[in-house]
Every structure is written in structure tokens, then in C-alpha cells.
C-alpha positions in Angstrom: -0.1 0.2 0.0 1.5 3.4 -0.3 -0.3 6.9 -0.5 0.2 9.1 -4.2 0.8 12.3 -4.3 1.1 14.9 -7.4 2.5 18.0 -7.0 1.6 20.6 -10.1 1.6 17.9 -12.0 0.9 18.7 -15.9 0.6 17.3 -19.0 1.5 19.3 -22.3 1.5 17.6 -26.0 3.8 18.5 -28.0 2.0 18.2 -31.4 0.3 22.0 -31.3 0.6 22.4 -27.7 -2.4 21.6 -26.3 -2.8 21.0 -22.3 -4.5 18.0 -21.3 -3.7 18.4 -17.8 -3.5 21.6 -16.2 -0.8 22.0 -13.0 -3.0 18.7 -11.2 -2.3 19.1 -7.6 -4.1 16.3 -4.5 -3.1 13.5 -2.8 -4.6 9.9 -2.7 -3.5 8.5 1.3 -2.3 4.4 1.7 -5.2 2.7 1.3 -8.4 5.3 0.3 -10.3 4.6 -2.9 -10.5 7.7 -5.3 -12.3 8.9 -8.1 -11.5 10.6 -11.0 -14.7 11.6 -12.3 -15.0 14.4 -15.8 -16.8 14.6 -19.1 -15.3 12.7 -22.0 -12.0 14.7 -22.9 -11.9 16.3 -20.1 -8.4 14.5 -18.8 -8.9 12.3 -15.9 -7.6 8.6 -18.0 -4.5 11.3 -19.4 -4.5 11.9 -15.4 -4.5 7.9 -14.6 -1.9 7.2 -17.3 0.5 9.7 -15.9 0.2 7.7 -12.4 0.7 4.3 -14.1 3.8 5.0 -16.2 2.1 5.0 -19.8 2.2 8.7 -20.1 5.2 11.0 -20.1 4.6 13.8 -17.5 5.6 17.4 -18.9 6.5 19.1 -15.3 5.5 19.0 -11.8 6.2 16.1 -9.8 5.0 12.0 -9.0 5.0 10.1 -5.9 4.3 6.6 -5.5 5.0 6.0 -1.2 6.6 8.5 -1.2 9.3 8.0 -4.1 9.3 10.1 -6.9 8.0 8.2 -10.2 8.4 10.2 -12.8 10.9 8.5 -15.2 10.4 5.2 -13.6 9.1 2.5 -16.6 5.2 1.3 -15.2 7.0 -2.2 -14.3 9.1 -0.2 -11.3 6.3 1.8 -10.2 4.5 -1.6 -8.4 0.9 -0.6 -9.6 -1.6 -3.0 -11.9 -4.1 -1.7 -14.1 -7.3 -2.6 -14.9 -8.8 -1.2 -18.7 -12.2 -0.9 -20.0 -11.5 -3.6 -22.5 -10.5 -6.3 -19.9 -7.1 -6.9 -22.4 -8.0 -10.9 -21.5 -5.6 -13.3 -23.5 -8.1 -15.0 -25.4 -6.0 -18.4 -25.7 -5.4 -19.3 -22.0 -7.8 -20.2 -19.1 -8.9 -18.2 -16.3 -5.7 -19.7 -14.3 -3.6 -19.0 -17.0 -4.5 -15.3 -17.6 -4.7 -15.1 -14.2 -1.2 -16.0 -13.2 1.0 -15.0 -16.6 2.0 -11.7 -15.0 3.6 -13.6 -12.2 5.0 -16.5 -14.6 6.7 -14.1 -16.7 8.1 -12.5 -13.5 9.9 -16.2 -13.0 7.6 -16.7 -9.9 7.9 -19.9 -8.4 4.8 -22.3 -9.9 3.5 -22.9 -6.3 3.1 -19.4 -5.1 1.3 -18.7 -8.7 -1.0 -21.7 -7.7 -1.9 -20.0 -4.1 -2.1 -16.5 -5.3 -4.7 -17.6 -7.7 -6.6 -19.5 -6.1 -6.5 -16.8 -3.5 -8.1 -14.3 -6.4 -10.7 -17.1 -7.5 -12.4 -17.4 -4.0 -12.6 -13.4 -3.3 -13.7 -13.1 -6.6 -15.8 -16.3 -7.0 -14.1 -17.7 -10.0 -13.3 -21.0 -8.6 -15.2 -23.0 -10.9 -14.2 -21.0 -14.3 -10.1 -21.6 -14.1 -10.4 -24.0 -16.7 -12.5 -21.7 -18.9 -11.6 -19.3 -22.0 -12.5 -15.8 -22.1 -15.0 -16.4 -25.0 -16.8 -18.8 -22.9 -17.4 -15.7 -20.0 -19.9 -13.7 -19.5 -19.2 -9.7 -19.3 -19.2 -9.6 -15.3 -17.0 -12.2 -15.4 -14.2 -11.6 -17.8 -14.2 -8.4 -15.7 -13.6 -10.3 -12.6 -10.9 -12.0 -14.4 -9.0 -8.8 -15.0 -9.2 -7.7 -11.6 -7.9 -10.7 -10.4 -5.2 -10.6 -12.4 -4.2 -7.2 -11.0 -5.2 -8.5 -7.3 -2.7 -11.5 -7.5 -0.1 -9.1 -8.5 -0.1 -7.3 -4.7 0.4 -3.7 -6.1 0.9 -1.0 -4.2 -2.0 0.6 -6.1 -4.4 0.2 -8.3 -5.3 2.5 -11.3 -8.7 1.3 -12.6 -9.8 2.9 -15.8 -13.6 2.3 -16.3 -13.9 -1.2 -16.2 -17.8 -1.5 -16.4 -18.5 0.8 -19.4 -18.9 -2.2 -21.3 -21.7 -4.1 -18.9 -25.3 -3.4 -18.4 -26.6 -1.3 -16.2 -27.5 -3.9 -13.6 -23.9 -5.5 -14.3 -22.6 -2.3 -13.3 -24.2 -2.1 -10.1 -23.3 -5.3 -9.0 -20.0 -5.2 -9.7 -19.3 -1.7 -8.1 -20.6 -3.4 -4.8 -18.3 -6.3 -5.9 -14.9 -3.6 -6.2 -15.8 -2.1 -2.3 -16.0 -5.0 -1.6 -12.6 -6.0 -2.6 -11.3 -2.7 -2.2 -12.3 -3.4 1.8 -10.9 -6.9 1.7 -7.4 -5.4 0.6 -7.2 -2.2 1.7 -4.6 -1.6 -1.2 -4.7 2.1 -2.1 -6.9 2.4 -5.4 -7.8 5.1 -7.8 -10.8 4.4 -10.4 -11.8 6.8 -13.2 -14.9 7.3 -15.0 -17.5 8.9 -16.4 -20.7 7.9 -14.7 -21.3 10.5 -12.1 -23.5 7.6 -10.1 -20.7 5.1 -9.9 -18.2 8.2 -9.0 -21.2 9.3 -6.0 -21.5 5.2 -4.9 -17.2 4.0 -5.1 -15.4 7.0 -4.4 -14.8 7.7 -0.3 -13.0 11.3 -2.2 -13.6 12.2 -5.7 -11.5 14.5 -8.1 -14.0 16.2 -10.4 -12.9 17.1 -14.0 -13.0 19.7 -16.3 -10.9 20.5 -19.6 -7.8 19.4 -18.0 -8.6 21.8 -15.0 -9.1 20.4 -11.2 -12.7 21.9 -10.8 -13.1 20.4 -6.8 -12.0 17.9 -4.7 -14.5 16.1 -1.3 -16.4 13.5 -0.6 -19.2 12.7 -2.5 -21.9 14.4 0.1 -19.4 17.6 0.5 -19.4 17.8 -3.2 -23.2 17.5 -3.9 -24.6 19.4 -0.7 -22.0 22.2 -1.4 -20.5 22.3 -5.3 -17.9 24.8 -5.5 -19.4 26.2 -8.6 -22.0 25.2 -11.4 -19.8 22.6 -13.4 -19.7 20.6 -10.1 -23.4 21.6 -9.3 -24.8 20.4 -12.7 -22.7 17.4 -13.1 -23.0 15.4 -9.6 -26.7 14.2 -9.1 -29.3 12.9 -11.3 -31.6 14.6 -12.4 -29.3 17.7 -12.3 -29.2 20.6 -10.0 -31.7 23.1 -11.5 -30.1 26.3 -12.1 -32.2 29.5 -12.7 -30.6 32.8 -13.6 -32.4 36.2 -12.4 -32.0 39.3 -10.5 -32.3 38.9 -6.8 -34.7 41.7 -5.5 -36.5 42.4 -2.0 -40.2 43.8 -2.4 -42.3 41.9 0.4 -40.2 39.4 1.2 -37.5 37.9 -1.1 -38.0 37.9 -4.7 -35.7 36.2 -7.9 -36.8 38.0 -10.8 -36.2 35.2 -13.8 -37.3 37.4 -17.0 -40.6 37.2 -18.6 -43.3 35.3 -16.5 -40.6 33.7 -14.1 -40.5 34.6 -10.2 -39.4 33.1 -7.1 -40.3 33.6 -3.7 -36.9 32.8 -1.9 -39.1 32.9 1.8 -36.8 32.0 4.5 -33.6 32.6 2.4 -30.9 34.4 4.0 -28.6 36.5 1.5 -26.0 39.5 2.0 -27.5 42.7 1.3 -24.3 43.1 -1.5 -26.2 40.8 -3.0 -29.2 42.4 -3.5 -29.8 44.3 -7.4 -27.4 41.8 -8.7 -27.7 39.4 -11.4 -27.2 35.8 -9.4 -27.2 32.1 -10.6 -29.6 30.2 -8.5 -29.4 26.4 -7.7 -32.3 24.3 -6.9 -31.8 19.9 -6.7 -35.0 18.2 -7.8 -35.7 17.1 -4.5 -35.8 20.7 -2.7 -38.8 21.4 -4.3 -41.5 20.1 -3.1 -45.7 20.9 -3.7 -47.3 22.9 -1.9 -49.9 21.7 1.4 -50.5 24.5 2.6 -49.2 28.0 2.7 -48.0 30.7 -0.5 -45.9 29.0 -2.7 -42.4 30.2 -4.2 -43.7 29.5 -7.8 -46.1 27.5 -9.7 -44.7 26.6 -12.9 -46.4 24.4 -15.9 -46.3 20.9 -16.1 -44.7 19.8 -19.1 -44.5 15.9 -18.8 -44.1 13.2 -16.0 -41.4 10.1 -15.9 -42.9 7.9 -13.1 -39.9 5.4 -12.6 -41.3 3.9 -9.2 -40.2 4.3 -6.2 -40.5 8.2 -7.3 -41.6 10.8 -9.9 -39.6 12.8 -12.2 -41.6 16.0 -13.4 -40.5 18.3 -16.2 -41.6 21.8 -15.4 -41.1 25.0 -17.2 -41.1 28.7 -15.3 -41.0 30.9 -17.6 -38.0 30.0 -20.0 -36.6 28.4 -17.4 -36.6 24.1 -17.7 -37.1 22.6 -14.3 -37.4 18.9 -12.6 -38.8 18.4 -9.7 -38.4 14.7 -7.8 -42.1 13.6 -6.1 -43.3 11.2 -4.4 -45.2 8.8 -6.8 -48.5 9.7 -4.8 -48.2 13.3 -5.9 -48.1 12.6 -9.9 -49.6 16.1 -11.4 -51.1 16.2 -14.1 -49.1 17.4 -17.1 -50.4 21.4 -18.9 -51.1 22.3 -15.1 -49.6 24.6 -12.9 -47.7 23.2 -10.0 -47.9 25.2 -6.8 -44.3 24.5 -5.2 -42.3 25.3 -2.3 -38.1 25.5 -1.4 -36.1 24.1 0.9 -34.8 27.7 1.8 -31.9 26.3 3.8 -30.9 23.8 0.5 -30.6 27.1 -1.8 -27.1 27.2 -4.1 -26.3 30.7 -5.3 -23.3 31.2 -7.6 -21.7 34.0 -9.8 -23.4 34.0 -13.0 -20.1 35.2 -15.3 -17.6 33.0 -13.1 -19.7 30.2 -12.3 -18.1 30.5 -8.9 -20.5 29.6 -5.7 -21.0 32.8 -3.7 -20.3 32.2 0.6 -22.5 34.3 2.1 
């Protein structure tokens, strides 16, 4: 096990001078499970490949277990990587796939057999050891890929979108397996995904990236409850956070004037006087839009479509020109076309500067 430290790590491609990673600085604690998340092309896989030694670092310093590894080849970094494509040898059995890297190291046969058995037991592959990859399901192949990394007993596991080829049900099951495997091994793990649900469920901490820049590093719930900017706010969460642009006014209470036909009462919200009479981007999570049972409504947007998903209902709304989504219990399904009176959780509102996108500190 080892701590991984990135100190102003930068990646610039010489052809065209494209900056893939702009001075990434963060640390991964010994035994921590950290997730790198962001949209396609944000640099998360490039960052993982730099940790692995598969991509040279332009500048900055990378340390694994206290040792600077910038110039070390992958085989000398004591890491193991699990790829999206599984990368199994099709002509080898599961047992041989699991132990082949150890064979190349010249490890004794008895030790290889012991490690293969141990990995097979942990990953429930014991009955599949004589099969070839073509005879396995996608989930079984992914477990073999995990086992092949596991038998090497590395200091750091690196996983690059390992579940993207699986269907939704298998992905959910494999997420739980990876979490259990990490808890059992206690090895430092860095996991790359573009899927924010995977990031939220697997990460003990999450690094959110956009365009090669780190946007925020924190625990899943801290990112969800206090996003640093509009990108993080709208990227994490499903459905995404609602954002209403408007001007804050104080007229018989606090109002957000959101253009023609759009006005929100923010009763109960506390804002500094310096925020009044200025443009604001207001963030509201779908679960914090509440049907009005009694009292005044904060707004009454028009219901456009209703999406029942079993345990809850997603209601697509429009307030003036602004689209909104509310997450409601299944007992409260409104009719399409109706105006839906809604209240707000005043203690769960998020205020951002619309120009910079940064969170406004009260």
C-alpha cells in the first residue's frame, strides 16, 4: 500500500501544444479509494496513465510511496491497471490469465498457484478457472481482469472505466464487488469514470475534472451538498441541479426575478445585502422543490411531462423560459399542462456568480 501525491503535475502534448492536464495537485491516502470523474475529454484517463507511467509527465512531480516516479517505467512503479477492454489473453484459461504476469516475473509455481486460488476465492471464480475468456460473461471477464491485477499484490490499483462495457444491472453488481474487494485488500485504488453515479457510490473522495483542470476534490456528499461551482453542481446529481438565472430583489420578501413569466419567492433564505440588485444563478436540487400543501407557493411552473420511475416521479416543468425538474413521491403525480404550486427548501439553496460560475460565499 502507498500514498500517491501529485504536485503541480502538467501534461502538454508537443504537437500543437494542447494542454491535457493543467497543474493537478492532490494526494491519495494510503489505502484510499479515490475516483477521477468528468465528461469525455476532460483528461481523467490521461491523468491515470501518467500515474501508471504510460504517459510522460511534462512538468511537476509524482510520488508513489514517498518515491519520485516521474522517470520510472510502469513495471518499476508497483502498480496494477485494469482496463475498460479487459485485455485478457483469449487462448489462455482463466487460471493462466490470472497467473501469467507472475510467470513472466519468474515466480515459483507453488506461489503462483496459491495467489491464483486466493484471487479466485475472493472473486468467486473457482468454478471458471479452466474456461477461456470467450466462454465467460462480461461480468465474469471483468472479475478475471480484477483478479489478474489482484494477484500481483501491488501498492496501487488503477482502474480505467472498467465497467463501461457492462449493462446497467451488471454495473451495479460490479460496483459493489469492487467496493468489497477494496475493503478486503485495503490497497490504494484510483478509479476513472465518466459516470457520476459510479463516482458517487464508489469514491471515498472524488476529483472532478473539466478541460484538464481540477474543479473540486472532496467526499461525495460534500460535493453534492456544497459544490464549488456551477459545473460541479450540474455534473453531480441525477437529475441534475436546476439552475435559474435572475436578479435578486427585496420586495415584500426576497424575490428572484427570472425574466418574463419567471419569479421565485425565496422566503426563509438568508442572503447578504450585497447580493441584492445583482444577477445571480440560483441552484435548486430536484428533491428540494416541494409540492405546496398549505401556505404560499414560491412559484407555480407549468408541468410539461411526467416520468414515473417506480419509487419516485420526475416532473419536467417550465417557469417562463427556464426548464426545471422536480423529484416527487409517486403518490403526488401531477397532470401534464397544469400549473404546479411548489415551495423551496430555503436552507438548501445554492447561489453562484453567473459570470464566473463560482459559488458565492455568504
